[in-house]
Structure formats: C-alpha cells, structure tokens
MARNUKOL-571719 format. One record per residue (C-alpha): x negated, y negated, z; residue number from 1; residue in one letter. Coordinates in pm, whole numbers, plus 50000, padded with zeros to 5 digits. Layout:
<romis>
<romi px="X" py="Y" pz="Z" nr="NUM" rest="A"/>
...
</romis>
This chain:
<romis>
<romi px="09060" py="32222" pz="97451" nr="1" rest="M"/>
<romi px="08805" py="32457" pz="97300" nr="2" rest="T"/>
<romi px="08648" py="32344" pz="97009" nr="3" rest="G"/>
<romi px="08259" py="32319" pz="96850" nr="4" rest="Q"/>
<romi px="08129" py="32122" pz="96570" nr="5" rest="T"/>
<romi px="07834" py="32140" pz="96284" nr="6" rest="V"/>
<romi px="07662" py="31863" pz="96065" nr="7" rest="K"/>
<romi px="07571" py="32017" pz="95731" nr="8" rest="I"/>
<romi px="07349" py="31767" pz="95553" nr="9" rest="A"/>
<romi px="07571" py="31667" pz="95259" nr="10" rest="S"/>
<romi px="07455" py="31419" pz="94902" nr="11" rest="L"/>
<romi px="07626" py="31103" pz="94873" nr="12" rest="C"/>
<romi px="07725" py="30991" pz="94550" nr="13" rest="E"/>
<romi px="07499" py="30706" pz="94700" nr="14" rest="C"/>
<romi px="07174" py="30931" pz="94564" nr="15" rest="G"/>
<romi px="07086" py="30932" pz="94940" nr="16" rest="D"/>
<romi px="07167" py="31248" pz="95231" nr="17" rest="M"/>
<romi px="07477" py="31200" pz="95425" nr="18" rest="A"/>
<romi px="07654" py="31436" pz="95684" nr="19" rest="V"/>
<romi px="07970" py="31610" pz="95687" nr="20" rest="R"/>
<romi px="08123" py="31709" pz="96040" nr="21" rest="Q"/>
<romi px="08274" py="31967" pz="96078" nr="22" rest="V"/>
<romi px="08460" py="31992" pz="96408" nr="23" rest="N"/>
<romi px="08712" py="32306" pz="96460" nr="24" rest="Q"/>
<romi px="09015" py="32330" pz="96794" nr="25" rest="F"/>
<romi px="09266" py="32459" pz="96934" nr="26" rest="I"/>
<romi px="09514" py="32157" pz="96985" nr="27" rest="Y"/>
<romi px="09847" py="32231" pz="97116" nr="28" rest="S"/>
<romi px="09830" py="32646" pz="97132" nr="29" rest="G"/>
<romi px="09708" py="32567" pz="96721" nr="30" rest="E"/>
<romi px="09304" py="32672" pz="96564" nr="31" rest="L"/>
<romi px="09254" py="32351" pz="96398" nr="32" rest="C"/>
<romi px="08961" py="32216" pz="96208" nr="33" rest="W"/>
<romi px="08864" py="31858" pz="96040" nr="34" rest="D"/>
<romi px="08611" py="31741" pz="95872" nr="35" rest="A"/>
<romi px="08485" py="31413" pz="95758" nr="36" rest="E"/>
<romi px="08177" py="31306" pz="95550" nr="37" rest="F"/>
<romi px="07951" py="30967" pz="95618" nr="38" rest="Y"/>
<romi px="07643" py="30781" pz="95516" nr="39" rest="C"/>
<romi px="07422" py="30577" pz="95616" nr="40" rest="D"/>
<romi px="07304" py="30407" pz="95354" nr="41" rest="S"/>
<romi px="07605" py="30251" pz="95183" nr="42" rest="C"/>
<romi px="07886" py="30249" pz="95470" nr="43" rest="G"/>
<romi px="08078" py="30593" pz="95347" nr="44" rest="A"/>
<romi px="08281" py="30741" pz="95560" nr="45" rest="Y"/>
<romi px="08625" py="30904" pz="95480" nr="46" rest="R"/>
<romi px="08809" py="31187" pz="95716" nr="47" rest="C"/>
<romi px="08826" py="31477" pz="95357" nr="48" rest="E"/>
<romi px="09046" py="31698" pz="95582" nr="49" rest="H"/>
<romi px="09240" py="31863" pz="95854" nr="50" rest="S"/>
<romi px="09444" py="32088" pz="95895" nr="51" rest="G"/>
<romi px="09580" py="32370" pz="96108" nr="52" rest="R"/>
<romi px="09489" py="32744" pz="96052" nr="53" rest="G"/>
<romi px="09051" py="32820" pz="96054" nr="54" rest="P"/>
<romi px="08801" py="32580" pz="95813" nr="55" rest="A"/>
<romi px="08955" py="32681" pz="95482" nr="56" rest="P"/>
<romi px="08561" py="32625" pz="95326" nr="57" rest="D"/>
<romi px="08354" py="32991" pz="95406" nr="58" rest="D"/>
<romi px="08096" py="32714" pz="95389" nr="59" rest="E"/>
<romi px="08205" py="32528" pz="95675" nr="60" rest="W"/>
<romi px="08274" py="32894" pz="95908" nr="61" rest="R"/>
<romi px="07958" py="32936" pz="95826" nr="62" rest="Q"/>
<romi px="07823" py="32694" pz="95908" nr="63" rest="A"/>
<romi px="08028" py="32698" pz="96278" nr="64" rest="L"/>
<romi px="07870" py="32990" pz="96368" nr="65" rest="L"/>
<romi px="07528" py="32926" pz="96288" nr="66" rest="A"/>
<romi px="07530" py="32644" pz="96470" nr="67" rest="A"/>
<romi px="07696" py="32778" pz="96767" nr="68" rest="N"/>
<romi px="07612" py="33115" pz="96734" nr="69" rest="G"/>
<romi px="07960" py="33410" pz="96744" nr="70" rest="P"/>
<romi px="08186" py="33510" pz="96972" nr="71" rest="T"/>
<romi px="08305" py="33865" pz="97114" nr="72" rest="R"/>
<romi px="08678" py="33947" pz="97192" nr="73" rest="L"/>
<romi px="08748" py="34277" pz="97319" nr="74" rest="R"/>
<romi px="08918" py="34369" pz="97533" nr="75" rest="L"/>
<romi px="08913" py="34447" pz="97859" nr="76" rest="A"/>
<romi px="09095" py="34779" pz="97971" nr="77" rest="G"/>
<romi px="09310" py="35061" pz="97881" nr="78" rest="P"/>
<romi px="09708" py="34945" pz="97696" nr="79" rest="V"/>
<romi px="09989" py="35109" pz="97725" nr="80" rest="P"/>
<romi px="10011" py="35036" pz="97322" nr="81" rest="S"/>
<romi px="09830" py="34821" pz="97033" nr="82" rest="L"/>
<romi px="10098" py="34804" pz="96893" nr="83" rest="V"/>
<romi px="10088" py="34418" pz="97091" nr="84" rest="P"/>
<romi px="09751" py="34389" pz="96908" nr="85" rest="A"/>
<romi px="09862" py="34510" pz="96609" nr="86" rest="L"/>
<romi px="10155" py="34268" pz="96626" nr="87" rest="K"/>
<romi px="09958" py="33963" pz="96732" nr="88" rest="V"/>
<romi px="09643" py="33977" pz="96391" nr="89" rest="F"/>
<romi px="09955" py="34020" pz="96106" nr="90" rest="R"/>
<romi px="10115" py="33722" pz="96289" nr="91" rest="E"/>
<romi px="09756" py="33536" pz="96279" nr="92" rest="V"/>
<romi px="09565" py="33721" pz="95977" nr="93" rest="S"/>
<romi px="09665" py="33696" pz="95627" nr="94" rest="D"/>
<romi px="09586" py="34146" pz="95617" nr="95" rest="V"/>
<romi px="09703" py="34413" pz="95545" nr="96" rest="S"/>
<romi px="09909" py="34643" pz="95762" nr="97" rest="L"/>
<romi px="09575" py="34862" pz="95693" nr="98" rest="L"/>
<romi px="09333" py="34596" pz="95749" nr="99" rest="Q"/>
<romi px="09523" py="34498" pz="96057" nr="100" rest="A"/>
<romi px="09481" py="34822" pz="96204" nr="101" rest="R"/>
<romi px="09114" py="34849" pz="96176" nr="102" rest="R"/>
<romi px="09119" py="34515" pz="96367" nr="103" rest="L"/>
<romi px="09233" py="34652" pz="96655" nr="104" rest="V"/>
<romi px="09063" py="34977" pz="96660" nr="105" rest="E"/>
<romi px="08744" py="34696" pz="96581" nr="106" rest="E"/>
<romi px="08932" py="34522" pz="96966" nr="107" rest="L"/>
<romi px="08863" py="34861" pz="97089" nr="108" rest="S"/>
<romi px="08594" py="34948" pz="97133" nr="109" rest="S"/>
<romi px="08315" py="34626" pz="97050" nr="110" rest="D"/>
<romi px="08575" py="34416" pz="96997" nr="111" rest="G"/>
<romi px="08587" py="34171" pz="96752" nr="112" rest="V"/>
<romi px="08338" py="33888" pz="96638" nr="113" rest="V"/>
<romi px="08421" py="33487" pz="96535" nr="114" rest="G"/>
<romi px="08382" py="33125" pz="96633" nr="115" rest="T"/>
<romi px="08436" py="33048" pz="96937" nr="116" rest="L"/>
<romi px="08792" py="32860" pz="96872" nr="117" rest="A"/>
<romi px="08871" py="33133" pz="96685" nr="118" rest="E"/>
<romi px="08861" py="33392" pz="96938" nr="119" rest="M"/>
<romi px="09036" py="33195" pz="97201" nr="120" rest="E"/>
<romi px="09271" py="33122" pz="96963" nr="121" rest="F"/>
<romi px="09341" py="33504" pz="96970" nr="122" rest="L"/>
<romi px="09338" py="33584" pz="97317" nr="123" rest="R"/>
<romi px="09568" py="33360" pz="97454" nr="124" rest="T"/>
<romi px="09765" py="33512" pz="97191" nr="125" rest="R"/>
<romi px="09629" py="33870" pz="97310" nr="126" rest="L"/>
<romi px="09749" py="33778" pz="97657" nr="127" rest="Q"/>
<romi px="10058" py="33643" pz="97614" nr="128" rest="L"/>
<romi px="10116" py="33970" pz="97454" nr="129" rest="R"/>
<romi px="10005" py="34187" pz="97784" nr="130" rest="G"/>
<romi px="09645" py="34265" pz="97645" nr="131" rest="L"/>
<romi px="09410" py="34189" pz="97889" nr="132" rest="P"/>
<romi px="09121" py="34103" pz="97721" nr="133" rest="V"/>
<romi px="08708" py="33891" pz="97767" nr="134" rest="D"/>
<romi px="08545" py="33707" pz="97553" nr="135" rest="I"/>
<romi px="08146" py="33649" pz="97503" nr="136" rest="R"/>
<romi px="07903" py="33472" pz="97325" nr="137" rest="Q"/>
<romi px="07695" py="33695" pz="97098" nr="138" rest="V"/>
<romi px="07353" py="33759" pz="97117" nr="139" rest="T"/>
<romi px="07155" py="33872" pz="96829" nr="140" rest="G"/>
<romi px="07254" py="33980" pz="96476" nr="141" rest="P"/>
<romi px="07618" py="34033" pz="96426" nr="142" rest="V"/>
<romi px="07815" py="34240" pz="96158" nr="143" rest="D"/>
<romi px="08135" py="34115" pz="95975" nr="144" rest="D"/>
<romi px="08286" py="33870" pz="96154" nr="145" rest="P"/>
<romi px="08682" py="33899" pz="96107" nr="146" rest="V"/>
<romi px="08758" py="33580" pz="95955" nr="147" rest="K"/>
<romi px="09239" py="33517" pz="96015" nr="148" rest="L"/>
<romi px="09341" py="33371" pz="95707" nr="149" rest="R"/>
</romis>
C-alpha cells in the first residue's frame, strides 16, 4: 500500500494543542484518505473524515506536500496516441476537456506533480491504458501541483 502521513498541530476544544493526523493512501486500487484528531491533554480522539479520492481540505493536501515533498509523473517514452491519457485525466479528476489536454501536455513534457499517492494512483491508471510512465520524487521548487477532484 502506497501512502503518506502528516501530523498537523491543531487547537483542541480544551484549549491545549492537539494533533491532527492526515493520511493519504491507495487501497484496493482507489485513492483514499482519512484524518484523525487526538489531544493528549484531555484525551479527546475522533476520526474526523475518511473517504475515497483526494483529501477534501486543500490545507491538508498542502501539508502532505510540504512534509513529504511532491512527486513527478511523466511519460517514459513515445506513445502512438495521447487519447488514453486524456481519458484517464477526465475519469479521475474534475477537469474540463481543455484542462485535461493541458495536463496531458504537461505529462508529455515536464510531467505532472502531486502527492506520492496521487501520482501512484495516476501511474497505475495510465499503465492500465498501455502508457509507459515513470515516477520520481521532486527536489527543488515546483509549479502548481495537479489537483485531482
């Protein structure tokens, strides 16, 4: 199972600092996430959210990227058609046809960037469509990471 975790300091209702742990992972071929909250001071604990797809809170996603670094996915060689990639982006993300075309162009050149789980999820989908892709951890600054849904 591919996944990443980040712990974010959060204020508890008791007034002390608590921890929110956000996890993003691939389970049974689906991109999933969950978030738990716990406070050592008062003992509060709760599973805040969980579900399929990317983390719904952009702050959580940005924290995952900051803590673990972004990952880049790009085509590993020439392909006869980019239509399968276009279909994958349309299936897994909430983007217009024009935006999906831009993502395919990025995939063909510098690559698309996101969290490790997001890029592993895309890699599997693209490989199932016969597209050769590679994935690498990014070092240094990146442009706007791709956002699934």
